[in-house]
C-alpha positions in Angstrom: 153.4 93.5 109.2 152.1 90.1 109.4 149.6 91.4 111.9 148.4 94.2 109.4 148.2 91.7 106.5 146.2 89.3 108.9 144.0 92.3 109.7 143.4 93.3 105.7 142.7 89.7 105.2 140.0 89.4 107.9 138.4 92.7 106.5 138.3 91.7 103.0 137.0 88.5 103.9 134.2 90.0 106.0 133.5 92.6 103.0 133.1 89.9 101.1 130.8 87.8 103.0 128.7 90.7 103.5 128.3 91.4 99.8 127.6 87.7 99.2 125.1 87.2 101.7 123.2 90.2 100.4 123.4 88.9 97.1 122.1 85.6 98.2 119.1 86.9 100.5 118.3 89.1 97.1 118.3 86.7 94.7 116.8 83.8 96.8 114.0 86.1 98.0 111.4 83.5 97.0 112.9 80.8 98.9 114.5 82.3 102.2 111.3 84.8 103.0 109.1 81.7 103.4 111.7 79.9 105.3 112.1 82.8 107.7 108.3 83.1 107.8 108.0 78.9 108.8 110.8 79.6 111.3 108.5 82.0 113.2 105.5 79.7 112.8 107.7 76.7 113.9 109.0 78.5 117.2 105.2 79.4 117.9 103.8 75.5 117.4 107.0 73.7 118.8 105.7 73.9 122.4 102.3 72.1 121.2 104.3 69.5 119.1 106.3 68.6 122.2 103.4 68.3 124.6 101.8 66.0 122.0 105.2 63.9 121.9 104.8 63.8 125.7 101.4 62.3 125.4 102.6 59.7 123.3 101.1 60.9 120.2 103.2 60.0 116.8 104.9 62.4 115.6 103.5 62.2 112.3 100.1 62.7 113.9 101.4 65.7 115.8 102.6 67.2 112.5 99.2 66.8 110.6 97.2 68.4 113.8 99.4 71.4 113.8 99.3 71.7 110.2 95.4 71.4 110.2 95.4 74.3 112.9 97.5 76.4 110.8 95.6 75.8 107.5 92.2 76.4 109.6 93.9 79.9 111.0 95.3 80.9 107.9 92.0 80.6 106.0 89.8 82.4 108.5 91.9 84.9 108.6 92.5 85.1 104.8 88.8 85.4 104.3 88.5 88.5 106.7 91.7 90.1 105.8 91.4 89.8 101.9 87.7 90.8 102.1 88.5 93.8 104.2 91.3 94.8 101.8 89.4 94.5 98.7 86.9 97.0 100.1 89.5 99.1 101.6 90.7 99.3 97.7 87.4 100.2 96.4 86.7 102.7 99.1 90.0 104.3 99.6 89.6 106.8 96.5 86.4 108.1 97.8 88.3 109.2 101.3 91.1 110.3 98.5 88.3 112.6 97.4 87.0 113.9 101.0 90.4 114.2 102.1 91.3 116.8 99.3 88.0 118.8 100.1 89.0 119.2 103.8 92.7 120.1 102.6 91.0 122.8 100.1 88.4 123.9 102.7 91.4 124.1 105.5 93.3 126.4 103.3 90.3 128.6 102.0 89.3 129.3 105.5 93.2 130.5 106.1 92.9 132.7 103.1 89.3 134.4 104.6 91.5 135.3 107.6 94.0 137.0 105.2 96.7 134.4 105.9 99.1 133.9 102.8 98.9 130.0 102.0 100.4 129.6 98.8 103.9 129.1 100.7 102.6 126.6 103.0 101.1 124.6 99.9 104.1 124.6 97.9 106.1 123.1 101.1 103.3 120.4 102.0 103.0 119.6 98.4 99.7 117.5 99.3 98.0 118.0 96.1 101.0 116.0 94.1 101.0 113.5 97.1 97.2 112.7 96.4 96.8 113.1 92.1 96.8 109.8 90.4 96.0 107.7 93.8 99.5 107.9 95.1 98.3 107.5 98.6 96.0 104.4 97.4 98.9 103.1 95.6 101.2 103.1 98.4 98.7 101.9 101.3 97.3 99.1 98.9 100.8 97.9 98.2 101.5 97.6 101.7 98.8 95.5 101.9 99.2 93.4 98.7 102.9 92.7 99.9 101.6 91.0 103.1 98.8 89.5 101.2 101.2 87.7 98.8 102.3 85.5 101.9 99.4 83.5 101.1 100.9 82.8 97.8 103.8 80.9 99.0 101.3 79.2 101.8 102.3 75.6 100.4 106.0 76.2 100.5 105.9 77.5 104.2 103.9 74.4 105.4 106.4 72.3 103.7 109.1 74.2 105.6 107.2 73.9 109.0 106.9 70.0 108.4 111.1 69.5 108.0 111.3 72.0 111.0 109.3 70.5 113.3 110.6 66.8 112.3 114.5 68.3 112.8 114.1 70.0 116.3 114.0 66.5 118.2 116.1 64.4 115.8 118.9 67.5 115.9 119.2 67.3 119.9 119.4 63.5 119.6 122.1 63.7 117.1 124.0 66.0 119.1 124.4 63.5 121.9 125.4 60.9 119.3 128.0 62.8 117.8 129.9 64.1 120.7 131.5 62.9 124.0 128.9 63.2 126.7 130.4 66.2 128.5 130.8 68.3 125.0 127.3 67.2 124.0 125.4 68.2 127.3 127.3 71.4 126.9 126.2 71.9 123.2 122.9 70.8 124.0 122.4 73.2 126.7 123.1 76.1 124.9 121.2 75.3 122.1 118.2 74.9 124.5 118.8 78.1 125.7 118.8 79.7 122.3 115.7 78.1 121.7 114.1 78.9 125.0 114.8 82.7 124.6 114.0 82.7 120.4 110.8 80.6 121.3 109.9 83.1 124.3 110.2 86.1 122.1 108.5 85.1 118.8 105.5 83.7 120.8 105.5 86.6 123.4 105.7 89.0 121.0 103.3 87.5 118.7 100.7 87.2 121.6 101.3 90.7 122.6 100.7 92.1 119.1 97.6 90.2 118.6 96.0 91.2 122.1 97.1 94.7 121.0 95.3 94.4 117.6 92.3 92.8 119.2 92.1 96.1 121.8 92.9 98.5 118.9 89.9 96.7 116.5 87.4 96.7 119.5 87.9 100.5 119.7 87.4 101.3 116.2 84.4 99.0 115.7 82.8 100.8 119.0 83.3 104.3 117.4 82.2 102.8 113.8 85.7 103.5 112.2 85.6 102.1 108.6 87.9 99.2 107.8 88.4 98.3 111.4 89.9 94.9 111.0 92.3 96.2 108.3 93.7 98.7 111.0 93.7 95.8 113.3 95.7 93.8 111.1 98.1 96.5 110.5 98.5 97.3 113.9 99.5 93.4 114.6 101.7 93.4 111.6 103.5 96.9 112.3 104.1 96.2 116.0 106.9 93.9 115.0 108.6 97.0 113.7 109.3 98.8 116.8 108.5 102.8 117.1 107.7 103.6 113.2 105.0 100.7 113.0 103.0 102.1 116.0 103.3 105.4 114.6 101.9 104.0 111.1 99.2 101.8 112.9 97.9 105.0 115.0 98.0 107.6 112.5 96.1 106.0 109.7 93.2 104.9 111.9 92.9 108.3 113.0 93.0 110.1 109.8 90.3 107.7 108.8 88.7 108.8 111.7 89.0 112.4 110.9 87.2 112.2 107.7 84.4 109.8 108.8 83.4 112.8 111.6 82.5 116.3 111.2 84.1 117.3 114.0 87.7 116.7 115.8 86.5 115.8 119.2 85.7 112.0 118.5 88.9 111.3 116.3 91.0 113.1 119.3 89.4 110.7 121.6 90.1 107.7 119.4 93.7 108.9 118.8 94.3 109.4 122.7 92.7 105.9 123.2 95.0 104.2 120.8 98.3 106.1 121.9 97.3 104.8 125.5 96.8 101.2 124.6 100.4 101.6 122.2 102.0 102.8 125.3 100.5 100.5 127.9 102.1 97.5 125.5 105.1 99.1 124.4 106.7 100.8 127.2 105.3 98.8 130.0 104.2 95.2 129.0 107.0 94.3 126.6 109.8 95.4 128.9 108.6 93.2 131.6 108.2 90.4 129.7 111.2 90.3 127.3 113.6 92.3 129.5 117.0 92.9 127.3 115.6 90.7 124.5 114.5 93.4 122.7 116.9 95.9 123.7 118.4 96.6 120.3 120.1 99.9 119.3 117.9 102.4 117.6 120.7 103.0 114.7 120.9 99.3 114.1 116.9 99.0 114.0 117.1 101.8 111.4 119.8 100.0 109.3 117.8 96.8 109.7 114.7 98.4 108.6 116.3 100.0 105.4 118.8 96.4 104.6 115.6 94.0 105.0 113.3 96.2 103.5 115.3 96.7 100.3 115.8 92.9 100.2 112.5 91.7 101.1 110.3 94.5 101.1 107.5 95.2 103.6 107.5 91.7 104.7 111.5 92.2 105.3 110.9 95.4 107.3 108.2 93.3 109.4 110.6 90.4 109.8 113.7 92.9 110.5 113.4 93.2 114.3 112.6 89.7 115.0 115.7 88.5 112.7 117.8 91.0 114.5 116.7 89.9 118.1 116.9 86.1 117.4 120.6 87.2 116.4 121.1 89.2 119.2 119.7 86.4 121.4 122.2 83.6 119.6 125.3 85.9 119.9 124.8 86.5 123.6 125.0 82.9 124.3 128.4 82.5 123.3 131.5 83.9 125.2 133.4 84.5 121.8 130.4 86.9 120.2 128.8 88.2 123.5 130.8 91.3 123.2 129.1 91.9 119.5 125.5 91.1 121.0 126.1 93.5 123.8 127.1 96.1 121.2 123.8 95.6 119.4 122.1 96.6 122.7 121.0 100.2 123.6 120.1 100.1 127.3 122.5 97.6 128.6 123.4 99.6 131.6 122.8 99.8 135.6 123.7 96.8 137.6 123.2 94.3 134.9 125.1 96.6 132.4 127.9 97.1 134.8 128.3 93.1 135.5 128.5 92.8 131.8 131.1 95.3 131.6 133.1 93.8 134.6 133.0 90.5 133.0 134.6 91.4 129.8 136.8 93.6 130.8 135.0 97.1 129.9 135.1 100.2 132.2 132.3 102.6 132.3 132.7 106.4 131.8 133.2 107.3 135.6 135.7 104.2 136.0 138.1 105.7 133.0 137.9 109.0 134.6 138.9 107.7 138.2 141.6 105.6 136.3 142.7 108.3 134.0 
């Protein structure tokens, strides 16, 4: 009876904690979202900060240099991105009109061959989708949500200053707060977490950047409009596995269809984008990250829904990095490692078997034998 009561209290406390966390995340979005973005930026620039400190550069000067680099990169990026977005918003209604013409001509051609098209039109419901600039509003709201980051730019920089200042002193405080053996163990765990999380964030950012450059180059060579916008979208959307890469591929392909009178060139562009996407997504990333990106698809889906509802488009972009960071941290502690394994998808084979043996889990074949 006492065990049942304890389980009930634990379950109740967990539900209350989840509801409270959701309320805090939603209510304090204007504070917490810039903070998480600042964490990502801090992990990217922390190696440079530590390198300058090893070269005897004063801490305040190191942080100042990093802030200047961030400001310069952000200003250059904002000039290209915001200008392209404004052009995109201006020109998109013209593309919608051209799309409607192609849409109507397509069904007119089908009707000329005696094919009943009304049922197809009703099921696709494209006229409602395109009416009153619906597509324009959807796409531009996507970019507006991302562009809203620049409104919190000063707050993000303040967070970056405090986070960079805190990293070095936090390690020293651990050594002072605990005895030598315990301090070394805690410091080792924290260092492992920092290294793995930093490897993921820096690696993922670098891969997405190179991927977006190749996509931008391909679109520029073929003369596709808004190639900078599509390259920027590729960079952001690839933080969202599967769904993001599909969106970042389809939209440039549709733009190419509307630009060219034949489908031959757009299909070539689509093939190139798919090949580039598969090269990065199915070859380079697994080679570089291994199990760090091994998240359960259902977990990714719920993470997209949850963080998208809480923080909008930026929440969706940050959802997988946040879940990957949580998984990396959980895997570093013995008591929470099983939760980290449950968050994974393909933790099988020799490495998965070792984990199962370590935690007392049985593979299906072993269960059948022992049964």
